VOMAR-169763 format. One record per residue (C-alpha): x, y, z; residue number from 0. Coordinates in nm, 2 decimals. Example, Ala and Ser with C-alpha at 12.3 -4.5 7.8 and 13.67 -1.06 7.14 Angstrom:
% residues 2
<atom><u>1.23</u><v>-0.45</v><w>0.78</w><num>0</num></atom>
<atom><u>1.37</u><v>-0.11</v><w>0.71</w><num>1</num></atom>
***
This chain:
% residues 177
<atom><u>12.15</u><v>-4.67</v><w>0.50</w><num>0</num></atom>
<atom><u>12.44</u><v>-4.42</v><w>0.50</w><num>1</num></atom>
<atom><u>12.51</u><v>-4.51</v><w>0.86</w><num>2</num></atom>
<atom><u>12.51</u><v>-4.88</v><w>0.78</w><num>3</num></atom>
<atom><u>12.73</u><v>-4.83</v><w>0.48</w><num>4</num></atom>
<atom><u>12.98</u><v>-4.64</v><w>0.69</w><num>5</num></atom>
<atom><u>13.02</u><v>-4.94</v><w>0.91</w><num>6</num></atom>
<atom><u>13.14</u><v>-5.15</v><w>0.62</w><num>7</num></atom>
<atom><u>13.51</u><v>-5.15</v><w>0.52</w><num>8</num></atom>
<atom><u>13.60</u><v>-4.97</v><w>0.20</w><num>9</num></atom>
<atom><u>13.61</u><v>-5.29</v><w>-0.01</w><num>10</num></atom>
<atom><u>13.29</u><v>-5.43</v><w>0.13</w><num>11</num></atom>
<atom><u>13.12</u><v>-5.09</v><w>0.08</w><num>12</num></atom>
<atom><u>13.24</u><v>-5.08</v><w>-0.29</w><num>13</num></atom>
<atom><u>13.13</u><v>-5.43</v><w>-0.36</w><num>14</num></atom>
<atom><u>12.79</u><v>-5.38</v><w>-0.19</w><num>15</num></atom>
<atom><u>12.71</u><v>-5.06</v><w>-0.38</w><num>16</num></atom>
<atom><u>12.84</u><v>-5.20</v><w>-0.72</w><num>17</num></atom>
<atom><u>12.64</u><v>-5.52</v><w>-0.68</w><num>18</num></atom>
<atom><u>12.33</u><v>-5.42</v><w>-0.49</w><num>19</num></atom>
<atom><u>12.28</u><v>-5.07</v><w>-0.62</w><num>20</num></atom>
<atom><u>12.42</u><v>-5.07</v><w>-0.97</w><num>21</num></atom>
<atom><u>12.37</u><v>-5.44</v><w>-1.02</w><num>22</num></atom>
<atom><u>12.71</u><v>-5.49</v><w>-1.18</w><num>23</num></atom>
<atom><u>12.80</u><v>-5.85</v><w>-1.26</w><num>24</num></atom>
<atom><u>13.05</u><v>-6.02</v><w>-1.03</w><num>25</num></atom>
<atom><u>13.32</u><v>-6.01</v><w>-1.30</w><num>26</num></atom>
<atom><u>13.30</u><v>-5.63</v><w>-1.35</w><num>27</num></atom>
<atom><u>13.28</u><v>-5.57</v><w>-0.97</w><num>28</num></atom>
<atom><u>13.59</u><v>-5.79</v><w>-0.92</w><num>29</num></atom>
<atom><u>13.78</u><v>-5.60</v><w>-1.18</w><num>30</num></atom>
<atom><u>13.67</u><v>-5.26</v><w>-1.02</w><num>31</num></atom>
<atom><u>13.80</u><v>-5.36</v><w>-0.68</w><num>32</num></atom>
<atom><u>14.10</u><v>-5.56</v><w>-0.79</w><num>33</num></atom>
<atom><u>13.98</u><v>-5.90</v><w>-0.65</w><num>34</num></atom>
<atom><u>13.88</u><v>-6.23</v><w>-0.80</w><num>35</num></atom>
<atom><u>13.52</u><v>-6.30</v><w>-0.88</w><num>36</num></atom>
<atom><u>13.50</u><v>-6.57</v><w>-0.61</w><num>37</num></atom>
<atom><u>13.64</u><v>-6.33</v><w>-0.35</w><num>38</num></atom>
<atom><u>13.39</u><v>-6.07</v><w>-0.46</w><num>39</num></atom>
<atom><u>13.10</u><v>-6.32</v><w>-0.42</w><num>40</num></atom>
<atom><u>13.21</u><v>-6.39</v><w>-0.06</w><num>41</num></atom>
<atom><u>13.26</u><v>-6.02</v><w>0.02</w><num>42</num></atom>
<atom><u>12.91</u><v>-5.94</v><w>-0.13</w><num>43</num></atom>
<atom><u>12.75</u><v>-6.22</v><w>0.08</w><num>44</num></atom>
<atom><u>12.92</u><v>-6.08</v><w>0.40</w><num>45</num></atom>
<atom><u>12.83</u><v>-5.72</v><w>0.32</w><num>46</num></atom>
<atom><u>12.46</u><v>-5.82</v><w>0.25</w><num>47</num></atom>
<atom><u>12.45</u><v>-6.00</v><w>0.58</w><num>48</num></atom>
<atom><u>12.61</u><v>-5.71</v><w>0.76</w><num>49</num></atom>
<atom><u>12.36</u><v>-5.46</v><w>0.61</w><num>50</num></atom>
<atom><u>12.06</u><v>-5.69</v><w>0.68</w><num>51</num></atom>
<atom><u>12.16</u><v>-5.73</v><w>1.05</w><num>52</num></atom>
<atom><u>12.13</u><v>-5.35</v><w>1.09</w><num>53</num></atom>
<atom><u>11.78</u><v>-5.32</v><w>0.95</w><num>54</num></atom>
<atom><u>11.53</u><v>-5.24</v><w>1.21</w><num>55</num></atom>
<atom><u>11.40</u><v>-5.56</v><w>1.37</w><num>56</num></atom>
<atom><u>11.04</u><v>-5.44</v><w>1.35</w><num>57</num></atom>
<atom><u>10.87</u><v>-5.20</v><w>1.11</w><num>58</num></atom>
<atom><u>10.71</u><v>-4.90</v><w>1.29</w><num>59</num></atom>
<atom><u>10.38</u><v>-4.77</v><w>1.15</w><num>60</num></atom>
<atom><u>10.38</u><v>-4.41</v><w>1.03</w><num>61</num></atom>
<atom><u>10.12</u><v>-4.33</v><w>1.31</w><num>62</num></atom>
<atom><u>10.35</u><v>-4.46</v><w>1.58</w><num>63</num></atom>
<atom><u>10.65</u><v>-4.28</v><w>1.43</w><num>64</num></atom>
<atom><u>10.46</u><v>-3.95</v><w>1.42</w><num>65</num></atom>
<atom><u>10.33</u><v>-4.00</v><w>1.78</w><num>66</num></atom>
<atom><u>10.68</u><v>-4.06</v><w>1.92</w><num>67</num></atom>
<atom><u>10.82</u><v>-3.76</v><w>1.72</w><num>68</num></atom>
<atom><u>10.54</u><v>-3.54</v><w>1.86</w><num>69</num></atom>
<atom><u>10.61</u><v>-3.67</v><w>2.22</w><num>70</num></atom>
<atom><u>10.98</u><v>-3.59</v><w>2.17</w><num>71</num></atom>
<atom><u>10.90</u><v>-3.24</v><w>2.03</w><num>72</num></atom>
<atom><u>10.65</u><v>-3.17</v><w>2.30</w><num>73</num></atom>
<atom><u>10.90</u><v>-3.26</v><w>2.57</w><num>74</num></atom>
<atom><u>11.15</u><v>-3.02</v><w>2.41</w><num>75</num></atom>
<atom><u>10.90</u><v>-2.74</v><w>2.37</w><num>76</num></atom>
<atom><u>10.79</u><v>-2.76</v><w>2.74</w><num>77</num></atom>
<atom><u>11.14</u><v>-2.83</v><w>2.88</w><num>78</num></atom>
<atom><u>11.02</u><v>-3.14</v><w>3.06</w><num>79</num></atom>
<atom><u>11.34</u><v>-3.35</v><w>3.08</w><num>80</num></atom>
<atom><u>11.16</u><v>-3.65</v><w>3.24</w><num>81</num></atom>
<atom><u>10.92</u><v>-3.68</v><w>2.95</w><num>82</num></atom>
<atom><u>11.22</u><v>-3.65</v><w>2.71</w><num>83</num></atom>
<atom><u>11.39</u><v>-3.93</v><w>2.89</w><num>84</num></atom>
<atom><u>11.07</u><v>-4.15</v><w>2.89</w><num>85</num></atom>
<atom><u>11.04</u><v>-4.12</v><w>2.51</w><num>86</num></atom>
<atom><u>11.40</u><v>-4.23</v><w>2.46</w><num>87</num></atom>
<atom><u>11.53</u><v>-4.59</v><w>2.50</w><num>88</num></atom>
<atom><u>11.78</u><v>-4.64</v><w>2.78</w><num>89</num></atom>
<atom><u>12.05</u><v>-4.72</v><w>2.52</w><num>90</num></atom>
<atom><u>11.97</u><v>-4.45</v><w>2.27</w><num>91</num></atom>
<atom><u>12.25</u><v>-4.37</v><w>2.03</w><num>92</num></atom>
<atom><u>12.33</u><v>-4.01</v><w>1.91</w><num>93</num></atom>
<atom><u>12.50</u><v>-3.95</v><w>1.58</w><num>94</num></atom>
<atom><u>12.59</u><v>-3.59</v><w>1.49</w><num>95</num></atom>
<atom><u>12.69</u><v>-3.45</v><w>1.15</w><num>96</num></atom>
<atom><u>12.82</u><v>-3.10</v><w>1.11</w><num>97</num></atom>
<atom><u>13.02</u><v>-3.19</v><w>0.80</w><num>98</num></atom>
<atom><u>13.31</u><v>-2.98</v><w>0.93</w><num>99</num></atom>
<atom><u>13.10</u><v>-2.68</v><w>0.84</w><num>100</num></atom>
<atom><u>12.87</u><v>-2.65</v><w>1.15</w><num>101</num></atom>
<atom><u>12.88</u><v>-2.75</v><w>1.51</w><num>102</num></atom>
<atom><u>12.66</u><v>-3.05</v><w>1.55</w><num>103</num></atom>
<atom><u>12.77</u><v>-3.07</v><w>1.92</w><num>104</num></atom>
<atom><u>12.59</u><v>-2.74</v><w>1.98</w><num>105</num></atom>
<atom><u>12.25</u><v>-2.91</v><w>1.92</w><num>106</num></atom>
<atom><u>12.34</u><v>-3.20</v><w>2.14</w><num>107</num></atom>
<atom><u>12.42</u><v>-2.95</v><w>2.42</w><num>108</num></atom>
<atom><u>12.09</u><v>-2.77</v><w>2.36</w><num>109</num></atom>
<atom><u>11.90</u><v>-3.11</v><w>2.38</w><num>110</num></atom>
<atom><u>12.09</u><v>-3.20</v><w>2.70</w><num>111</num></atom>
<atom><u>11.97</u><v>-2.87</v><w>2.86</w><num>112</num></atom>
<atom><u>11.61</u><v>-2.89</v><w>2.74</w><num>113</num></atom>
<atom><u>11.48</u><v>-2.87</v><w>3.09</w><num>114</num></atom>
<atom><u>11.65</u><v>-2.53</v><w>3.14</w><num>115</num></atom>
<atom><u>11.45</u><v>-2.33</v><w>2.88</w><num>116</num></atom>
<atom><u>11.08</u><v>-2.31</v><w>2.80</w><num>117</num></atom>
<atom><u>11.13</u><v>-2.25</v><w>2.43</w><num>118</num></atom>
<atom><u>11.50</u><v>-2.31</v><w>2.36</w><num>119</num></atom>
<atom><u>11.46</u><v>-2.29</v><w>1.98</w><num>120</num></atom>
<atom><u>11.20</u><v>-2.28</v><w>1.71</w><num>121</num></atom>
<atom><u>11.08</u><v>-2.63</v><w>1.61</w><num>122</num></atom>
<atom><u>10.87</u><v>-2.80</v><w>1.35</w><num>123</num></atom>
<atom><u>10.83</u><v>-3.14</v><w>1.18</w><num>124</num></atom>
<atom><u>10.97</u><v>-3.24</v><w>0.84</w><num>125</num></atom>
<atom><u>11.00</u><v>-3.56</v><w>0.64</w><num>126</num></atom>
<atom><u>11.35</u><v>-3.71</v><w>0.63</w><num>127</num></atom>
<atom><u>11.43</u><v>-4.05</v><w>0.48</w><num>128</num></atom>
<atom><u>11.05</u><v>-4.12</v><w>0.44</w><num>129</num></atom>
<atom><u>10.97</u><v>-4.06</v><w>0.81</w><num>130</num></atom>
<atom><u>10.87</u><v>-3.77</v><w>1.02</w><num>131</num></atom>
<atom><u>11.16</u><v>-3.59</v><w>1.19</w><num>132</num></atom>
<atom><u>11.21</u><v>-3.26</v><w>1.38</w><num>133</num></atom>
<atom><u>11.34</u><v>-2.94</v><w>1.24</w><num>134</num></atom>
<atom><u>11.51</u><v>-2.68</v><w>1.46</w><num>135</num></atom>
<atom><u>11.64</u><v>-2.33</v><w>1.41</w><num>136</num></atom>
<atom><u>11.95</u><v>-2.29</v><w>1.62</w><num>137</num></atom>
<atom><u>12.10</u><v>-1.94</v><w>1.59</w><num>138</num></atom>
<atom><u>11.90</u><v>-1.90</v><w>1.26</w><num>139</num></atom>
<atom><u>12.05</u><v>-2.21</v><w>1.10</w><num>140</num></atom>
<atom><u>11.84</u><v>-2.51</v><w>1.01</w><num>141</num></atom>
<atom><u>11.91</u><v>-2.83</v><w>1.20</w><num>142</num></atom>
<atom><u>11.73</u><v>-3.17</v><w>1.14</w><num>143</num></atom>
<atom><u>11.69</u><v>-3.44</v><w>1.40</w><num>144</num></atom>
<atom><u>11.58</u><v>-3.77</v><w>1.25</w><num>145</num></atom>
<atom><u>11.46</u><v>-4.02</v><w>1.50</w><num>146</num></atom>
<atom><u>11.46</u><v>-4.40</v><w>1.47</w><num>147</num></atom>
<atom><u>11.17</u><v>-4.55</v><w>1.67</w><num>148</num></atom>
<atom><u>11.15</u><v>-4.91</v><w>1.80</w><num>149</num></atom>
<atom><u>10.90</u><v>-5.03</v><w>2.06</w><num>150</num></atom>
<atom><u>10.75</u><v>-4.69</v><w>2.10</w><num>151</num></atom>
<atom><u>11.08</u><v>-4.52</v><w>2.20</w><num>152</num></atom>
<atom><u>11.36</u><v>-4.34</v><w>2.03</w><num>153</num></atom>
<atom><u>11.65</u><v>-4.57</v><w>1.98</w><num>154</num></atom>
<atom><u>11.87</u><v>-4.35</v><w>1.75</w><num>155</num></atom>
<atom><u>11.90</u><v>-3.98</v><w>1.71</w><num>156</num></atom>
<atom><u>12.06</u><v>-3.83</v><w>1.41</w><num>157</num></atom>
<atom><u>12.15</u><v>-3.46</v><w>1.44</w><num>158</num></atom>
<atom><u>12.22</u><v>-3.30</v><w>1.10</w><num>159</num></atom>
<atom><u>12.38</u><v>-2.95</v><w>1.09</w><num>160</num></atom>
<atom><u>12.58</u><v>-2.99</v><w>0.77</w><num>161</num></atom>
<atom><u>12.45</u><v>-2.70</v><w>0.56</w><num>162</num></atom>
<atom><u>12.53</u><v>-2.88</v><w>0.24</w><num>163</num></atom>
<atom><u>12.29</u><v>-3.16</v><w>0.33</w><num>164</num></atom>
<atom><u>12.02</u><v>-2.93</v><w>0.45</w><num>165</num></atom>
<atom><u>11.98</u><v>-2.70</v><w>0.15</w><num>166</num></atom>
<atom><u>11.65</u><v>-2.86</v><w>0.05</w><num>167</num></atom>
<atom><u>11.52</u><v>-2.95</v><w>0.40</w><num>168</num></atom>
<atom><u>11.19</u><v>-2.77</v><w>0.35</w><num>169</num></atom>
<atom><u>11.13</u><v>-2.91</v><w>-0.01</w><num>170</num></atom>
<atom><u>10.97</u><v>-3.24</v><w>-0.11</w><num>171</num></atom>
<atom><u>11.20</u><v>-3.44</v><w>-0.34</w><num>172</num></atom>
<atom><u>11.07</u><v>-3.66</v><w>-0.61</w><num>173</num></atom>
<atom><u>11.27</u><v>-3.97</v><w>-0.67</w><num>174</num></atom>
<atom><u>11.29</u><v>-4.16</v><w>-1.00</w><num>175</num></atom>
<atom><u>11.48</u><v>-4.47</v><w>-1.09</w><num>176</num></atom>
***
């Protein structure tokens, strides 16, 4: 969802969050963003359509997600580049976040050279955003790789090295509304 929200413009993002997340009435939302209520209704409609267009086209079962993550992880552990390429969609998208505090590109380079090392780094699985993902230790620092799976292949790879976002990587979080 964060990636989707980042694709919205500032006003669309504000309207979407105020309306859809905080359920503010159109009048209050309009006042907050300095637009008319009619304009805010239109912005909200466009923002909802934009967000809906970026939802996965198909829901992937937990078992399929875990299987693809395990195939991805096995390919990395064994250094088999061909197997790594087979588990990824041809148009896979890589998004890296170091938050200006860590080098996310380092992990991308390690992944690109997976066939050159038998055990390039320690790995394990974690739950991120309600789905299984991969946890790496690179130079003793935690790194999370969240994979989006569609059609049995990885379509998006999110590399997270930002230490502020990884402080509770190994802890289960309870959410309440």
